[in-house]
N, C-alpha and C positions, 0 to 999 in steps of 0.2 A: 755624728760620729756613724759613717761613713764603712762598710764594708765589700759593697759592691750589689750586683744584682744579677744572677748567672744570663745574657739575654733571651729573651723565649726563642726564638729559631733553633737553636738546640737540642727544644723537649716536644716540635708542635707534630712531630711523626708520630711519637713515642708516648707522650704523654698530657693530651691536650689540657686537663688542669692544671699542670703545671705552669706551662708556656701561658695559660691566662693567666695567673696568679705573679707569673713573671712579667707580666706587663703589665697590668695591677701594680705591682708594686715599682714600677718606673714612671707611673703615672701620679702615684702615690708624691714619691720622690720632688719628682717635677712642681707638683701643689705646695711645697711645705716651703722653696727658694724665698718668698715673698714673707717672709718668719724669721727668719733662721738669722740669728747674727755674729756666729760661730760655723765653722762646715770645719772639721776636722775627716780623716781620710786616712787609713792605714798604708796604704802608699801613695805613688805619685800618682800611675792610672790613676787608680780610684781620685784622688784630686782634681785632674783636670778633667774628669767624667762633671762632677760638679762646680769647676768654673767654667766650665761649658754651658751646665743648667743655669749658667746665670747665680750661682751664688756667693754668698759676700765671704771676702775673711777668710777665706780658705788656705788648708795647714796639713803638709805631712805630720798625721801621729801616730812614732808604727806600733804596733801590736802587742803589749802585754804578754815578754814569755817571760816564768820560772825558770830561768836557766838551773837553778837546785833541785829539781825534778829530774832533770837528764844523768844527777848524780847517782841516782838509785841503781841498785844492783841488775840487768840483766837476767832473762831465762836462761842458764845456762843449759836446760833441757833440750827450748826451743834453739840455741846457738848450736850446738851438737848435730841436732835433727838435720840442721841447713850449709852446717862449714862442713860440704864433701866436698868430690872431685869434679862440684858442675861449677860454672860461675852465673853468680846470681846476681839479677837483674831486677832489683827493686824498685817498687813504686806504690806511694800512700795517698790516697784517696778516696776519696767513694765512688764508686764505680758509675758516674754516667756520661752521658752524650758528650758534653765539652771535654771529659777528660782524653777521650781520647783509644779508647785502652786495644779498637779497633785494629790501631793504629801499634801499638806493642806488640802485639801476636804477630804481623808481618815478621818487624823484627826480629823476632824472637827465630818463629819460620824459618826467616833468611840466614839465621844464623844459624840452627841444628843443620841444615842443609847443605850451607854452603863454605862454613869454616871450623865448628864442633858440634857433636850431639850433646857431648857435654854441657847443658846451657839450662838454667830455669828462669823464667818471669815468677817473682811472687807481687800477687796484687794483692796490698792492705788496704780494707775501705769497705763500707757498708756494700752491703750489694742487694738493697732490697728497695732503694729510694726509685728505680726504677727498674723493679724485676725483667721485662719485656726486653730493653737493653741487657742485663744482664745473660738474661737466657741467647741474646743474639750474639756475643757474645764469646759465650761456653760454647754454641756448637760452634760458631767459627773456626775456633779453639781443634773441637773435633773432627773437623775436615780439614784441617791440616794438618791432624794426624801427630797432634802434639798430646804425648802424656800425661796422667796425671803428675809425674812426678819433674817433668818438661814444666809446665804450669798451674802453679797453684793461688785460687782467689784466697785469702785464709777468713775473709771478712773482718770483724772489729775487734781489737783483740787487747787485753791488757796492757796498760805499762811496759811492763815488764817482757814481754813477750818482743810489741815493737821494738823496745830496746836493742832485743837478741837480734831482731832479723836487719834491723841499721848492723850491728855489727859485724853480722854474718856475708849481709850484700858489698860487694864488688863496683856496682855502682849503680846509683841514682838514676833514671830514669823516665824526663816527663817528659811526653807531648802533646801535652793539654793545650786546646788552642782556647781555652777562657779563663783567668788565674784573678782573683780579688787581691792577693797575698800571696798567697802557697805557702805555707808554713812546714810543711813538707821541706823545699827549701833548705833552711834555715834549720831546722832538725838533721838534711843529709851532713850540714857544715859540722854541726855539732857531733857530731858523730866520724868526723871526717873520712867523709863517703865521699869519693868525687861525683862529679851531678855533669851530666848533659840533657840540657835540657831546653824543647820549640824556645826561639824567640819570639813569649809570644805576652801583651797585656801586660801584668802587675810583673810575671820575670823580671826579664830585665834590672826592674828596682828593686828586687828582692833580692836578687846574685849578686847587684855590680860590680865586682869585678870578679866574682868567684865563680869554680864550674864553665861549663865550656857551653855556652848558646848555639846556636844551630836555626838557618831559613830554610831546612829543608829537611823531610820528617822521610825522605823516600830510603825504606826496610835497606838497602843495600848497605846506601851510606853509613846508617847510624846504626848500623850490625857492625858491620870492618870498623869504627869510629870507635866503640865502646871496649872492640878487644884490642884496640892499640893500646887504649886507657887501662884493662886489666893486666895487662903484660909490660906494658913503658912504667918500670919503677920511680925513672927520672922526671916523668908525664905525671903521674900521679901523685908520685912526692909533690910538685908543682899547684897544683890541683889541691891539695889538702890545705896547702900553706896557704892558699889565697884564701880560702872557709875559713883558715882563722882569723886571718886578719879583716872580712867583712865581720867575723863574728865579735871581734872588738871594738869596729866603728858602731855595730849595733848597740851593745851593751852602753857606749859611751856617752850613751844620749839618756839629757836627762828630764824625764819626761813630767816626772811634778814637775820640778821648776818652768816648767815650760807649757805644763798643764793651769798649773795656780795664776803664771804669768799675762797668758793668753783669756781666761773668766776675769782676772781684774779687771781685762779695758773692756770689759762687759756693758 
């Protein structure tokens, strides 16, 4: 069951040890090929990687998600703290080079300078996996004169706080260049948060017909787009509805039946 290995080139300059492990992981993955009878991947992107390496009997087996967990109450304190006059742009994921946090910062800088100063980037996710990268993007935000109230690295937070941030945000923005599945895209759809995401790796397979997928991460283009989404009620409603349809499809997949059927054929 394959959830992908981030390519080593994303880490080479910042964390040589992580790059070495990523290269080793891909070599070990390839070495498994002759010994595997059933190959499952949580996205079509990952399945295609397995098929390209010669794995037999490859199938998509979507990530299991406990949807009842998202019905738990969100933190009212955190929601009230962030639900102010600012446009909240949310990203959920570890602060890592493949996530391209620097491009999110450029978008928010453009938005602040040319559209409205009332904007905030919220990044939820671990900051200590690549400390050098985290400090470099934090310094970049400083050099762009983004104040603490305009960019917030929240770190890893309890579920009730993360749910509150999804609810308090206006748009989910991902400019990540490598994703094996990207669970936050599904979570955004669950919380009816419009999604704008770079069309890369597993993103189109996870989003399906929901959200807006973009080919260009140019700051001016993306900033103007998120402003349109935030203020065009009709477009926002269409994006929310497309997310609801994708969630229905995701829930309809009979995981247990599929897995038992495939196992029985080995």
